C-alpha positions as CSV (number, residue, x, y, z in Angstrom):
1,M,0.0,0.0,0.0
2,V,2.8,2.4,0.9
3,I,4.6,1.6,-2.3
4,E,1.5,2.2,-4.4
5,C,1.1,5.6,-2.7
6,T,4.7,6.6,-3.4
7,K,4.3,5.7,-7.1
8,D,1.2,7.9,-7.5
9,S,2.4,11.1,-9.1
10,S,-0.9,12.9,-8.9
11,A,-1.6,15.9,-6.6
12,D,-3.9,13.7,-4.4
13,L,-3.2,13.4,-0.7
14,H,-2.6,9.9,0.6
15,W,-3.4,8.7,4.1
16,V,-2.0,5.4,5.5
17,Y,-4.2,4.5,8.4
18,F,-3.4,2.1,11.4
19,D,-5.9,1.0,14.0
20,G,-6.0,-1.5,16.8
21,P,-3.4,-1.9,19.7
22,V,0.0,-0.3,19.6
23,D,2.6,-3.1,19.5
24,A,6.1,-2.2,20.8
25,L,7.8,-4.3,18.1
26,W,6.3,-2.9,14.9
27,I,6.1,0.7,16.2
28,E,9.9,0.6,16.9
29,N,10.5,-0.6,13.3
30,M,8.7,2.5,12.1
31,N,11.0,5.0,13.8
32,T,12.6,6.2,10.6
33,V,9.3,6.7,8.7
34,L,8.0,8.8,11.6
35,D,11.1,11.0,11.7
36,D,11.5,14.1,9.6
37,N,13.3,12.1,6.9
38,K,10.0,10.0,6.3
39,K,11.8,6.8,5.1
40,L,10.3,3.4,5.6
41,C,13.1,0.8,6.1
42,L,12.0,-2.8,5.6
43,N,13.6,-6.0,6.9
44,S,14.6,-6.8,3.3
45,G,16.8,-3.8,3.2
46,Q,14.5,-1.9,0.9
47,I,14.1,1.8,1.8
48,I,10.8,3.6,0.7
49,T,10.8,7.3,0.9
50,L,7.4,8.8,1.6
51,T,6.2,11.7,-0.6
52,S,5.2,15.1,0.8
53,R,1.6,14.2,0.1
54,M,1.6,11.1,2.4
55,T,0.5,11.1,6.0
56,M,0.5,8.2,8.5
57,M,-2.5,8.2,10.9
58,F,-2.9,6.0,14.0
59,E,-6.2,5.3,15.7
60,V,-5.2,3.1,18.6
61,E,-7.1,0.8,20.9
62,D,-4.9,1.7,23.9
63,L,-1.4,2.7,24.9
64,S,-0.7,-0.1,27.4
65,V,2.6,-1.2,25.7
66,A,3.6,2.1,24.2
67,S,6.7,3.9,25.5
68,P,6.7,7.7,26.0
69,A,9.0,7.9,23.0
70,T,6.5,6.1,20.9
71,V,3.7,8.4,22.0
72,S,5.7,11.5,21.2
73,R,7.0,10.2,17.9
74,C,3.5,9.3,16.7
75,G,1.9,12.4,18.2
76,M,-0.6,10.2,20.0
77,I,-3.2,11.6,22.4
78,Y,-5.4,9.2,24.2
79,M,-8.4,10.5,26.1
80,E,-10.5,8.2,28.4
81,P,-14.2,8.7,27.5
82,G,-15.0,9.2,31.2
83,S,-12.5,12.1,31.4
84,L,-13.5,13.6,28.2
85,T,-17.3,13.7,29.2
86,L,-20.1,14.1,26.6
87,A,-19.8,17.9,26.4
88,P,-17.4,18.1,23.4
89,L,-19.7,15.7,21.5
90,V,-22.7,18.0,22.2
91,K,-20.8,21.1,21.2
92,S,-19.5,19.7,18.0
93,W,-22.9,18.3,17.0
94,I,-24.6,21.7,17.6
95,N,-21.9,23.1,15.2
96,S,-23.0,20.6,12.6
97,V,-26.8,21.2,12.5
98,P,-28.3,23.0,9.4
99,P,-26.8,26.5,9.0
100,R,-30.1,28.3,9.6
101,I,-30.5,26.6,13.0
102,R,-26.9,27.0,13.9
103,E,-27.1,30.8,13.1
104,T,-30.1,31.3,15.4
105,K,-28.6,31.8,18.8
106,S,-31.9,31.2,20.7
107,L,-32.1,27.7,19.2
108,T,-28.4,26.8,19.8
109,D,-28.6,28.1,23.4
110,K,-31.8,26.1,24.0
111,L,-30.2,23.0,22.6
112,Q,-27.1,23.4,24.7
113,N,-29.2,24.0,27.8
114,L,-31.4,20.9,27.3
115,F,-28.3,18.7,26.9
116,D,-26.6,20.3,29.9
117,K,-29.6,19.9,32.2
118,Y,-30.8,16.4,31.3
119,L,-28.3,14.3,29.3
120,D,-25.8,13.3,32.0
121,D,-28.4,12.7,34.7
122,T,-30.5,10.5,32.4
123,I,-27.5,8.4,31.3
124,Y,-26.4,8.1,34.9
125,Y,-29.8,6.8,36.0
126,M,-29.8,4.3,33.1
127,R,-26.3,3.0,33.9
128,K,-27.1,2.6,37.7
129,N,-30.6,1.3,37.6
130,L,-31.5,-0.4,34.3
131,P,-30.2,-3.7,32.9
132,E,-29.0,-3.8,29.3
133,P,-29.3,-7.0,27.3
134,V,-26.8,-5.5,24.7
135,K,-24.2,-3.3,26.4
136,T,-23.8,0.3,25.1
137,V,-21.3,3.1,25.7
138,D,-22.2,6.6,26.6
139,N,-20.7,8.2,23.5
140,N,-22.9,6.1,21.2
141,V,-26.0,6.6,23.3
142,C,-25.4,10.4,23.1
143,Q,-24.8,10.2,19.3
144,S,-28.1,8.2,18.9
145,I,-29.9,11.3,20.3
146,F,-28.1,13.4,17.7
147,R,-29.1,11.0,14.9
148,I,-32.8,11.1,15.8
149,M,-32.8,14.9,16.2
150,D,-30.9,15.2,12.8
151,C,-33.9,13.5,11.2
152,F,-36.2,16.2,12.6
153,F,-33.8,19.0,11.5
154,A,-33.4,17.7,8.0
155,P,-36.3,19.7,6.5
156,Y,-34.5,22.9,7.8
157,M,-31.6,22.5,5.4
158,E,-31.7,25.2,2.8
159,T,-31.1,24.6,-0.9
160,E,-31.1,26.8,-4.0
161,I,-34.8,26.5,-4.4
162,K,-35.8,26.2,-0.7
163,K,-35.3,28.9,1.8
164,I,-36.0,28.7,5.6
165,T,-38.0,31.6,7.0
166,N,-37.8,33.1,10.5
167,D,-41.3,32.0,11.1
168,E,-40.4,28.4,10.4
169,L,-37.5,28.7,12.9
170,K,-39.9,30.1,15.5
171,I,-42.2,27.1,15.0
172,L,-39.1,24.8,15.5
173,D,-38.2,26.7,18.6
174,G,-41.6,25.9,20.1
175,M,-41.1,22.1,19.3
176,L,-37.5,21.8,20.4
177,N,-38.3,20.4,23.9
178,Q,-40.6,17.8,22.4
179,I,-38.0,16.7,19.8
180,F,-35.3,16.5,22.5
181,F,-37.5,14.5,24.8
182,F,-38.4,12.1,22.0
183,G,-34.7,11.6,21.2
184,L,-33.8,11.1,24.8
185,V,-36.4,8.4,25.3
186,W,-35.5,6.5,22.2
187,A,-31.7,6.7,22.6
188,V,-31.1,6.5,26.4
189,G,-34.2,4.6,27.5
190,V,-34.5,2.1,24.7
191,T,-31.6,-0.3,25.4
192,T,-33.1,-1.8,28.6
193,T,-35.6,-4.6,29.2
194,L,-39.4,-4.3,29.5
195,E,-39.1,-4.0,33.3
196,G,-36.4,-1.4,32.9
197,R,-38.6,0.6,30.6
198,I,-41.3,0.8,33.2
199,K,-38.7,2.1,35.7
200,F,-37.3,4.6,33.2
201,D,-40.8,5.8,32.3
202,K,-41.5,6.8,35.9
203,W,-38.1,8.4,36.4
204,V,-38.1,10.4,33.2
205,K,-41.6,11.7,33.8
206,D,-40.7,12.8,37.3
207,N,-37.3,14.3,36.5
208,V,-37.4,15.5,32.9
209,L,-40.9,15.6,31.5
210,K,-42.4,17.8,34.2
211,N,-39.8,20.4,33.6
212,L,-40.2,20.7,29.8
213,S,-43.5,22.6,29.9
214,F,-45.5,20.7,27.2
215,E,-48.5,18.4,27.4
216,F,-47.8,14.7,27.2
217,P,-50.5,11.9,27.4
218,A,-50.5,10.4,30.8
219,E,-52.3,7.1,30.3
220,R,-49.5,5.1,28.8
221,L,-45.7,4.8,28.9
222,V,-43.4,7.4,27.2
223,Y,-42.5,4.7,24.7
224,D,-46.1,4.5,23.4
225,Y,-46.2,7.8,21.7
226,K,-44.6,9.4,18.6
227,F,-44.0,13.1,18.2
228,V,-45.5,14.3,15.0
229,I,-44.1,17.6,13.7
230,D,-47.0,18.4,11.3
231,T,-49.5,18.4,14.2
232,K,-47.0,19.4,16.9
233,D,-48.6,16.7,19.0
234,W,-48.0,13.2,20.5
235,Q,-49.7,10.3,18.7
236,Y,-50.2,6.7,19.9
237,W,-48.0,4.5,17.7
238,R,-50.9,2.3,16.6
239,D,-52.8,5.3,15.4
240,T,-50.0,6.3,13.0
241,V,-50.9,3.5,10.5
242,P,-54.2,2.6,8.8
243,E,-56.4,-0.1,10.3
244,Y,-55.1,-3.4,9.1
245,T,-57.3,-5.7,7.0
246,V,-56.2,-9.1,5.8
247,D,-56.2,-9.5,2.0
248,I,-58.1,-12.7,1.3
249,K,-55.8,-13.5,-1.6
250,S,-52.7,-13.4,0.6
251,S,-51.0,-16.7,1.6
252,Y,-50.4,-17.4,5.3
253,N,-46.7,-16.5,5.2
254,E,-47.5,-13.1,3.6
255,I,-49.7,-11.9,6.4
256,L,-47.9,-9.5,8.7
257,V,-50.2,-7.9,11.3
258,P,-48.7,-4.6,12.5
259,T,-48.1,-4.3,16.3
260,V,-46.8,-1.3,18.3
261,D,-43.3,-2.9,18.3
262,S,-43.2,-3.5,14.6
263,I,-44.6,0.0,13.8
264,R,-42.0,1.6,16.0
265,M,-39.2,-0.5,14.5
266,K,-40.2,0.3,10.9
267,Y,-40.6,4.0,11.7
268,F,-37.0,4.3,13.1
269,I,-35.4,2.2,10.4
270,K,-37.2,4.1,7.7
271,T,-36.6,7.6,9.2
272,L,-32.9,7.0,10.0
273,T,-32.1,5.2,6.7
274,T,-33.7,7.8,4.5
275,N,-31.6,10.4,6.3
276,G,-28.3,8.6,5.7
277,K,-27.9,7.1,9.2
278,H,-26.6,3.5,9.8
279,I,-29.0,1.1,11.5
280,L,-28.4,-2.0,13.7
281,T,-31.5,-4.0,14.8
282,P,-30.5,-6.4,17.6
283,G,-33.0,-8.7,19.2
284,P,-33.9,-12.4,19.8
285,T,-34.7,-14.7,16.9
286,G,-38.4,-14.6,15.8
287,T,-39.2,-11.0,16.8
288,G,-39.8,-9.8,13.3
289,K,-36.5,-8.1,12.5
290,S,-35.9,-9.6,9.1
291,V,-39.6,-9.7,8.1
292,N,-40.1,-6.0,8.9
293,V,-36.8,-4.9,7.1
294,A,-37.8,-7.0,4.1
295,E,-41.2,-5.4,4.0
296,L,-39.6,-1.9,4.2
297,L,-37.2,-2.7,1.4
298,T,-39.9,-4.2,-0.8
299,Y,-42.8,-1.8,-0.3
300,E,-42.1,1.3,1.7
301,L,-38.6,2.7,1.1
302,P,-37.7,4.7,-2.1
303,E,-36.3,2.9,-5.1
304,E,-32.6,3.6,-4.3
305,F,-32.8,1.4,-1.2
């Protein structure tokens, strides 16, 4: 790979990327290439001189076997996620939202305030009190909120033929608490068991929902409702799809009766996928993952999927 990059005479930049753990043996063999002379000396005696357009990057698993010399030579900086906290992720995400939202200080201040007040406490409660069948890390849980909110913010991206007015931004300002709460529930509170969801429902209603100053249906769990931007209201998941009737011409294996779980799963897969987000659907065998994904791909997603 390095030889191929050195042979390329174009003006393109070349990046040679290393990941995984730092091994003391191979990193010491790269001393010369990491020095200013940028020469890779192989065991065979061959010497490869890197071009000025080449850069070597290291994304390492840990520094448990790396010497201080190795760290300084490679320019490595390792930050424990616990020491870094989630604040830099929030700040960088706010800087990446659509420009019209980013340029409206009232919106960015409100977003920052919501994350400052509720994110850490909610994740802390989840970690201490709720079991997780599939373990997660705080960074990805936090980024899951960003992905969900990005889908709500997508219509506010300006194009040559579409401009966002100040009135539209004011309407968004009035829905920001609801959008944040929806993302919080379906990112932080979604990785636990059914019993855990009942506990999370009570905690999030007592510690988050009552402070966000909007009406929320009280008769069911927070997981039972979807926030609809068009109506600016909460809607029971089952009411978001037409009443199901069985086609008498369908064979038995073609009949798929929608449930609240399948409706929710398909909504998130469709919403995230059409907005360019990657999807992972874990769960036990026989819970409808493949069937629902196949139905989405066959009937409901646009042609390019």
